[in-house]
N, C-alpha and C positions, 0 to 999 in steps of 0.2 A: 689758915695759919696753924690750926691745931695739928693737921697732918704733918706739916713741915717740922713742928717742934718734936713730934713723936718720932720722926724719921731722920732727925738731924745728924746722927752718927754716920749712917750709910750715905746720906747726901754729901756730907763733908768729905768722906774718903773718895767718893766719885769726883767731886769738884777738884780735889788736890791732884788726883791722877789726870783729870782732864787738863788742868793747868800745865802739868809736866808734859803731857802729850802735845799741847799747843806750842809749848816752847821748843820741843823736839822738831815739830813740823816747820819751824821758822829757821832751822839751821841748814847749812850746806856742808857736805863732806866731799872733798876732792872735786869741787865744782858741781857736784850733783845736789840739787835742791831737794830737801826732804819734804817740801811742800807737795811734791808729787804723791807722796804716800798719804799725807793728810793727818790731821789731829785725830779724827774718829778712828782711823785704823790703828794708830799708835795706842790710843786709849783702850781699844778692845784687846790688842796684843798684850799690853801691860796687865790688864785685868786677868787675862787667861794665864799669864806667867805667874802672877801672884797666887791664883787659885791652884796652879800646879805645885807651887812651893808650900802653900798652906791651904789645903782643900776645905778645911772647916771654916775659913774666915767669913765667907758670905753667909754662913748659917748661924753665926753668932747673934744672939738676941738683940744686942745693941746696934747691929748693923743690918740685919736681914731685911727689916721693913723699909729702911731708907734706901737700900740697894734696889729693892723691888719698885719703890716709888720712882727712883731715877730711871729705871728701864721702861717704865710705863708712862707716868704723868709728865716727867720732864721731857721725854721723847715727844709727846704730843705738844707740849709748849714750844719745843724747838720748831716743829712744823708750822705752828701758828705764827711765830715770830718771823719765820722765813717769808711769809706773805708780804711783809713790809718791804722786801727787796724787789717786789714785782710791780712795775708800773705797766699796767695793761695797755695804756695808750702807746708807749714807746715800743712795747713788744708787738703790737698790732702794726705799727708803721715799719719797723726795721725787720722784725722776724717773720712778717707775712710771706715774704718771698721764699723762705725756707720751709713753709708749711707743708707742701707736698712731700718733701724729703722726710720731715718729721713724722708725718702720718704713716708713710710707708715703712720707715725704720721701726717705729713703735709696733706697727701691725706685724711685721715679719718676726720681730723678737718674741712677741707673745705667741705667735703661731709655732715658731721653732721650739719654744719652751714647752708648749702643750704637747707637741709631737714627741719631743725627747722624754717628757715625763712618762708617756705611754710606752715608749720603746725601752727606757731604762727602768720602768716601774718605780719611779721616784716618788717621794712624799709630795703631796700636792701643794702644801703650804710653802715648802722650800722652793718648789718649781715656780710658783707664783712670784715669790720674792725675787728670784733670780731673773725671771722674765721681765718684771716691772723695773727692777734695778738696772738691768742692761738697757732697757728701752727708753726709760724716762730720765732719771737723774741720780743714779747710784744710791748712795746712802740716804739721801733725803727722801727718795721714793720708797725705799725700804722702810724708813722711819714712819712714813705716812700710812703705808699699807699694812705693816705688821699688826697694829691694833685692830684694824678693820677685819682681818681674817683670823685674829686671835692666835698669831704665831708665837711660839715660845722662844726663850732666849737662845736655845741651841739652834733653832731654825734660822733666826735672824743672824746669828754668828756665822753659820755656813754660807748664807747668801752674801753677807758683807765680805767674807774672805774671798769668795769667788770674784766679786765685783772689783775688789782691791787688786787682785792679781792681773786682771786684764786692763784695769786703769793704768797701772804702771807700765805695762808693755806698750799700750797705745800711746801714752805720753812720750815714751822714749823713741818709738819707731815711726809714728805717723808723720811728724814734720818732714823728715827726709823722704819717706815713702810718697807723700802727697806731691812734693816737689819733683820727685823722680818720674811720676806718671803724668806730669804736666798739668796738675790742678792749678788754676788761677788763684790769686790771693783771696778773692771773695769765695771761690769754690772751696778753698781749704778752710776758711772760716766756717762755712756751712758743714763741711766734712767733720771738723773738730767738734762743732756744736751738736752734731747728731750721732757721731760714731764713738765719741769718748763719753764715759758715763758720768763721773763726778766732776763738780765745778773746779776743784783744785787741779785736777788732771787736764781739764779743758784749758784752763789758764796756762798751765805749764806748756802744753803742746802748742798753743797759739802764740805764746811769747817766744818760744824757740823758732816757730815758723816765721815770725817777723824778722828775726835775724837772718834766717836762710833766704827768705824772699827779698829782704831789704826794703820792706814795705810796712808802714804804720797802718793801724786800723784793723788788722786781723784779729787782735786780741779782743777789742771791744765788740766787733761783729760776732765773733765766736761765742762770747759770753751772752750776748743778746739772744742768739739762736738757742743756747743752752737754757736760758730762762724761759724762752717760749716753750721748750720741751717740758719744763717744770710744771706748766699749767695743765699738762695731761694728767697730773696727779688727781685733779678734780673729777673728770669723768671716769677714770679708772677706779678710784676708790668708791665712787657712787655705784658703779656696776658691780663691783665685788661685794659691797655692802648689801645691795638688793639681792644678789645671788645667794649670799650666805643666809640672809633672813628668810628668803623663800624656801631654801633647802631645809632650814631648821623647822620652819612651819610645816613642811611636808613630812618631815621625820616624826614630828609630834602629832601627826594625824589631823592637821588642819586646825588644831586648837590654839588658843592664845590670841592675843591682839597685837597689832603693829604699833610701834611708837616711833616718833621722829628719830630718837637716838638709835634705835635698832636698825632703821632704814638707812640713815646717813649720820656718821659719827659727828658729834657737835664740833670737835676740834677742827674738822675740815671746813665747816661753816665759818669759824673764826679766821681760818687761813684765807678764805675768800674775802672776808670783811677787811682784813689787814691789807690785802692787795688793792681793794677798792679805795681804801683811805689814801694809800700812796698815789694811786691814779688821780684821785680828786685833787690832792695837794700839788700834783704835777701840772694841772691845768689852771690853777688859781693864779691871779696876778702876782708878779714877783714882789715879795715883801721880806721883812726880817724873819717872820715866822716860817715862810716857805723855804727860805735859805737855810734856816736852822734845821728844818725838817730834812731836806734833801742832803745838806752838807754834813750834818752831825748825827741826826737821829737814825736815818736809814743805814749809814755805815755801822753805827753801833749795834743796830738790830741784826745786821748780817753777821757781825762778830759774835753776838750773843747766841744766835741760832746755831752757829758752828760749835760754840762752846757747849751748849746744851746737848747737841748731838754727841759730842765727845763724852760728856758725862753719862749719857744713856748707853753709849757703846761700852764704856768702862763697866757699867753695871751688868751689861750682858756678858762681857768677858769674865767678870767675877763669878758668873753662874754657868760658865761653859768649861767643859772638860776638853782641853786642847788635844790630848791624845786620841780621844774618841772622834774629835773633829777631823783630825788628820786621817784616821783610819777609815772614816766614811766619806772622805772628800773626793774620791775618784769620780763618782757619778755627777755631783754638782759641778765639778770643774769641767767635765765633758759637756754638760749642758751650757755652762757659761761660755765655753769656747765656741760652740755652735752658734749661740746667739750673737756673739761678738763678730764672728766671721760673716754671718748673714747680714747684720746691720752694716758692716763695712762695705760689703758688695752692693747692697741695695742703695746705700747713700750715694755711692759713686754712680750706679746705674741711673738713678732718678735724676741726678745732676746732669748727666749726659743727655737724658731725654728732655730735660727742661731748659738746657742751655746755660745753666749756672757754672758748669765745670770749668770753662775757660775764662770766666769774667774776672777782670782785675779790679782791685779797689781804687 
């Protein structure tokens, strides 16, 4: 509580901007739903525009610590709360069929990101964030990974901007593209769940596909596949944490001792615990408590996680120079494009190989 009181000014400005971003993302313009863009992207853009107009705002004593608190601690809280939306039992039952596609798309994205990093001589942290964001779940994966690799606000902003660009393109063109190449309705659900990054864009693409295909169930299946992908946050962050710890120990000449926190970030453990709680509640006998949990608590946690991510993205935007971001954006965009194309092609190829491609719901 002491930290929150000391940081209240910066936290409040981030919360207000996050609220405005959430409102913006619920609007439609000319039939185009701004939900495709998403509150986190609006929040980071608003933050960057404010800093462009008033560069010293984020450095003011009354706001600086609170903005930093939002970009670090609240970002971690968002990941923890996100765990409440993951029912491991449901994911195992429904998402299991898509597991080969998920494993292959995640692998190819990380491989392409690594190769492009070497070719383009890019910053390793930005490359990791783009690779993880493209392969797992966009902003949520970046939010979980950034503290693990100690990425700064500029690096997070670059990765989020790249992910946003290809999210919007995918949400707009994938429904018609999937139908045109003959993807079945279930095949498209798997395609959307594995080849589109952020949950909001997966939702938008799948909802549009339901209209094109004239079939219900694409949306729920696509979101389940997407949530199955989200679980990859756990092994990916563990591997990155172990690698970073081992590298630091080697750099320091083998001195020092390992701690649980240095090997595996505590907030990821809480994320796992939250998903376990939801899984247990899902298998308990039906009662007023379980109905309240699944019907009210879980949806509230989903909303709060998105809101906290928007707050954190706003804080990152307030600490980001948009002119510098645009000037240095060529290489990250090239990497994001290559990851996106590779994921798209591999998703389709694995579906063809496993027979999912033509299956109808």
